[in-house]
C-alpha positions as CSV (number, residue, x, y, z in Angstrom):
1,M,25.0,8.2,58.7
2,T,24.5,4.9,57.1
3,A,21.3,2.9,56.3
4,V,22.4,0.3,58.8
5,E,22.7,2.8,61.6
6,I,19.3,4.2,60.8
7,E,17.8,0.7,60.8
8,A,19.4,0.0,64.2
9,A,18.1,3.3,65.6
10,A,14.6,2.5,64.5
11,H,14.8,-1.0,66.1
12,A,16.2,0.5,69.3
13,A,13.3,2.9,69.5
14,G,10.8,0.0,69.4
15,L,9.5,0.8,65.9
16,Q,8.2,-1.8,63.5
17,P,10.7,-3.0,60.9
18,L,11.2,-0.6,58.0
19,P,10.1,-1.6,54.5
20,A,12.8,-2.8,52.1
21,G,15.0,0.1,50.9
22,A,13.5,2.6,53.4
23,S,16.6,3.0,55.5
24,S,18.7,3.7,52.4
25,R,16.2,6.4,51.4
26,F,16.4,8.0,54.8
27,A,20.2,8.1,54.6
28,V,20.0,10.0,51.3
29,Y,17.3,12.2,52.7
30,L,19.5,13.1,55.7
31,D,22.4,14.0,53.4
32,L,20.2,16.2,51.3
33,L,18.6,17.9,54.4
34,L,22.0,18.7,55.8
35,K,23.2,20.2,52.5
36,W,20.2,22.4,52.0
37,N,19.8,23.3,55.7
38,A,22.9,25.4,55.6
39,K,21.1,27.8,53.2
40,L,17.4,27.5,54.1
41,N,17.3,26.7,57.8
42,L,14.9,23.9,57.3
43,T,15.4,22.7,60.8
44,A,17.1,24.2,63.9
45,I,18.5,20.8,64.7
46,R,21.9,20.4,63.0
47,E,23.4,17.2,64.2
48,P,22.7,14.0,62.1
49,E,22.0,11.9,65.2
50,S,19.6,14.5,66.6
51,I,17.8,14.8,63.3
52,L,17.4,11.1,63.2
53,Q,16.0,10.9,66.8
54,R,13.9,14.1,66.7
55,H,12.6,14.1,63.2
56,F,13.0,10.8,61.4
57,L,12.0,8.4,64.2
58,E,9.0,10.5,65.3
59,C,7.7,10.7,61.8
60,I,8.3,7.0,61.1
61,F,6.4,6.2,64.3
62,A,3.5,8.4,63.1
63,A,3.5,6.7,59.7
64,Q,3.2,3.3,61.4
65,Q,0.1,4.4,63.3
66,L,-1.9,5.4,60.2
67,P,-5.0,3.3,59.6
68,P,-4.7,1.1,56.5
69,E,-7.7,2.7,54.7
70,I,-5.9,6.1,54.3
71,R,-5.1,6.7,50.6
72,T,-4.4,10.4,50.5
73,L,-2.6,12.6,53.0
74,L,-1.8,16.3,53.2
75,D,1.3,17.4,55.1
76,F,0.2,21.0,56.0
77,G,3.2,23.3,56.2
78,S,5.7,20.6,55.3
79,G,8.9,22.7,55.7
80,G,11.8,20.2,55.6
81,G,9.3,17.4,54.7
82,F,8.2,16.4,58.2
83,P,6.2,14.2,58.5
84,G,5.2,13.9,54.8
85,I,8.4,12.5,53.3
86,P,8.9,9.8,56.0
87,I,5.2,8.9,55.6
88,A,5.7,8.6,51.8
89,I,8.7,6.4,52.4
90,I,7.1,4.1,54.9
91,R,3.6,4.0,53.3
92,P,4.0,3.8,49.5
93,D,0.3,3.1,49.3
94,I,-0.5,6.6,50.5
95,Q,-0.4,9.6,48.0
96,V,1.2,12.3,50.0
97,T,0.9,16.0,49.2
98,L,3.6,18.2,50.7
99,G,2.0,21.6,51.2
100,E,4.5,24.5,51.6
101,S,3.9,28.1,50.8
102,Q,7.5,29.3,51.0
103,G,9.1,29.0,47.6
104,K,12.6,28.0,48.6
105,K,11.4,25.3,50.9
106,A,9.0,24.1,48.2
107,A,12.0,23.9,45.9
108,F,13.8,21.7,48.5
109,L,10.8,19.4,48.8
110,R,10.7,19.0,45.0
111,E,14.4,18.1,44.9
112,A,13.9,15.6,47.8
113,V,10.9,13.9,46.1
114,R,13.0,13.7,42.9
115,T,16.2,12.5,44.5
116,L,14.4,9.9,46.7
117,G,12.3,8.6,43.8
118,L,9.0,8.9,45.6
119,P,6.2,8.4,43.0
120,N,3.6,8.7,45.7
121,A,4.6,12.3,46.8
122,S,4.0,15.6,45.2
123,V,4.6,19.3,46.3
124,H,2.0,22.0,46.4
125,G,4.0,25.2,46.4
126,G,1.4,27.6,47.6
127,R,-1.2,28.3,50.3
128,V,-3.1,25.1,51.1
129,E,-6.4,27.0,50.9
130,T,-5.9,27.1,47.1
131,L,-5.9,23.3,46.9
132,G,-9.2,22.1,45.4
133,L,-8.9,18.8,47.1
134,D,-9.9,17.1,50.4
135,F,-7.8,14.3,51.9
136,D,-8.3,11.1,53.9
137,A,-5.9,12.5,56.4
138,V,-4.1,15.8,57.2
139,A,-1.0,16.0,59.4
140,L,0.6,19.0,61.1
141,R,3.9,19.2,62.9
142,A,5.8,22.3,64.1
143,V,3.8,24.7,62.0
144,D,3.8,28.5,62.7
145,K,0.6,29.8,64.3
146,M,-0.4,26.3,65.1
147,Q,-4.0,27.0,66.2
148,E,-4.8,29.1,63.1
149,A,-3.1,26.4,60.9
150,C,-5.3,23.7,62.5
151,R,-8.4,25.5,61.7
152,E,-7.3,26.0,58.1
153,A,-6.3,22.3,57.8
154,F,-9.6,21.2,59.2
155,S,-11.4,22.2,56.0
156,K,-9.1,19.9,54.0
157,V,-10.1,16.7,55.9
158,K,-12.8,14.6,54.3
159,P,-15.8,13.7,56.5
160,E,-14.7,10.9,58.8
161,G,-11.2,11.6,57.7
162,Y,-8.2,11.6,60.0
163,F,-6.4,14.5,61.7
164,L,-2.8,13.9,62.9
165,L,-1.3,16.5,65.2
166,F,2.2,16.5,66.8
167,T,2.1,18.5,70.0
168,T,3.1,18.3,73.7
169,K,1.3,17.2,76.8
170,N,1.3,20.9,78.0
171,F,-0.5,22.0,74.9
172,L,-2.8,19.0,74.5
173,E,-5.9,20.7,75.9
174,T,-5.4,23.9,74.0
175,M,-4.9,22.2,70.7
176,T,-7.8,19.8,71.0
177,A,-10.1,22.7,72.1
178,A,-9.2,24.5,68.8
179,L,-10.7,21.6,66.8
180,P,-14.2,20.9,68.2
181,G,-15.1,19.1,65.0
182,I,-12.5,16.4,65.6
183,V,-13.3,13.3,67.8
184,W,-9.9,12.4,69.3
185,T,-9.2,8.7,69.5
186,A,-5.6,8.4,70.5
187,S,-2.8,10.2,72.3
188,L,0.5,8.4,71.8
189,P,4.0,9.2,73.3
190,L,6.6,9.8,70.6
191,P,9.9,7.9,70.8
192,H,12.6,9.2,73.2
193,S,10.4,11.9,74.7
194,D,8.4,12.4,77.9
195,Q,6.5,15.4,76.6
196,R,6.0,15.2,72.9
197,I,3.0,13.3,71.7
198,L,1.0,12.4,68.6
199,I,-2.7,12.8,68.8
200,I,-5.0,11.2,66.2
201,G,-8.7,12.0,65.6
202,R,-11.5,11.8,63.1
203,K,-13.6,14.5,61.6
204,S,-17.2,14.2,62.7
205,I,-20.1,14.4,60.3
206,D,-22.8,17.0,60.9
207,V,-26.1,15.3,61.2
208,P,-29.2,17.4,60.2
209,R,-31.5,18.2,63.1
210,G,-34.2,15.5,63.5
211,T,-32.2,12.8,61.8
212,E,-29.9,10.1,63.1
213,K,-26.9,8.2,61.7
214,T,-27.7,4.8,60.6
């Protein structure tokens, strides 16, 4: 799939124009993903067009919704790099950490970061709990044991930081209930889907009893 075809698909999906060179990076990313997917099963979706529609466009959409003040983001359970790599491509001003505990998938992510030339992306090849950092934003998409993962990811969000969660309308109430410390501010339909949504919230600050926020 060519960069021109990717650019056209993004336009057809109603997305904002991609930054210069982004579509070429996505074309390289797609080729790399298809090559490694045969060995690692990075995604159950095998057709280039479906990968573009289901993975790339959804993640590009998410990247374009991120508030401008975000400077650091953790992709929790990155797997094949979704949504972290597309966010790094679209938002070079954000330092993206790709958290992946499975060694072979982490190796793929390192190769992708190197091949795509993404100075604003790095890979944490281990459990996220071992990271001694908090982030302006944390994103989760298609992670195993999602409710448990959400609770673990919550601890990595800075106070008043952002939480991005890819889910479906059917699971919206369940997922938001699992994160009582997040004030949800947006629920956005993802491109080419009636069910899949992106929800965005902010981590609340605990106020000591007897005090008020100023």
